[in-house]
C-alpha positions in Angstrom: 0.0 0.0 0.0 1.3 3.4 -0.8 0.1 6.8 0.6 0.5 9.9 -1.7 -0.8 13.4 -1.2 -0.2 16.3 -3.6 -1.7 19.0 -1.4 1.0 21.3 -0.1 0.9 23.3 3.0 -0.6 26.7 2.9 0.9 29.5 5.0 -1.4 31.8 7.1 -1.1 35.4 6.0 -1.1 37.7 8.9 -2.4 40.4 6.5 -5.0 39.5 3.9 -7.3 42.0 2.1 -9.3 39.3 0.9 -9.9 37.8 4.4 -10.7 41.4 5.7 -13.3 41.7 3.0 -14.9 38.3 3.6 -15.0 39.2 7.4 -16.7 42.6 6.7 -19.3 40.9 4.4 -19.9 38.1 6.9 -20.4 40.4 9.8 -22.8 42.6 7.7 -24.8 39.7 6.4 -25.0 37.5 9.4 -24.5 40.0 12.4 -21.7 38.0 13.9 -18.0 37.5 13.6 -16.8 34.5 11.4 -14.8 31.6 12.9 -11.3 31.7 11.5 -9.5 28.6 11.9 -6.7 26.5 10.6 -7.5 23.0 9.7 -5.4 20.0 8.8 -6.6 19.1 5.3 -5.6 19.1 1.7 -7.0 22.1 0.1 -6.7 23.7 -3.5 -5.5 26.9 -1.8 -2.2 25.2 -1.1 -1.7 24.3 -4.6 -2.7 27.6 -6.0 -0.6 29.6 -3.5 2.4 27.4 -4.3 2.2 28.3 -8.0 1.1 32.0 -7.8 3.5 33.9 -5.6 1.7 36.3 -3.3 -1.8 34.9 -4.0 -4.2 36.1 -1.2 -6.6 33.2 -0.6 -9.0 31.9 1.8 -11.3 28.7 2.0 -14.9 28.4 3.0 -17.8 26.1 2.2 -20.9 24.4 3.3 -21.3 22.0 6.1 -20.3 18.7 4.9 -21.1 15.3 6.7 -19.2 12.0 6.4 -16.7 13.4 4.2 -14.6 10.9 2.0 -17.0 8.0 2.8 -20.0 6.5 0.6 -22.2 8.4 2.9 -20.7 11.8 2.1 -23.3 14.6 1.8 -23.7 18.4 2.2 -26.2 20.3 4.3 -28.4 21.9 1.6 -29.5 24.9 3.9 -25.7 25.6 4.4 -25.0 25.3 0.5 -27.6 28.1 0.1 -26.0 30.3 2.7 -22.6 29.8 1.2 -24.0 30.8 -2.3 -25.4 33.9 -0.9 -22.3 34.7 1.0 -20.2 34.2 -2.1 -22.4 36.6 -4.1 -22.2 39.3 -1.4 -18.4 38.9 -1.4 -18.0 39.2 -5.2 -20.3 42.3 -5.3 -18.8 44.1 -2.2 -17.7 47.6 -2.7 -15.6 49.2 0.0 
């Protein structure tokens, strides 16, 4: 058996204009501060930031259940919330 992973580490940026924008949008949309956490997982952000120097990136998404199993599923209500949040981020004007 061989284990292999192609998702490199992704370094936390102390200063991030994108994260600041996303926090502002989240607070305006939901009236609360978002949770900002580091996780141990392979994410596309690690690949992209490894190839594009200085890339400002974040990761967010819906609530997922039983990930990487035959019972994997997404909470549909959270998918709708993430979609509305993404649209608000993209249309945000400072």
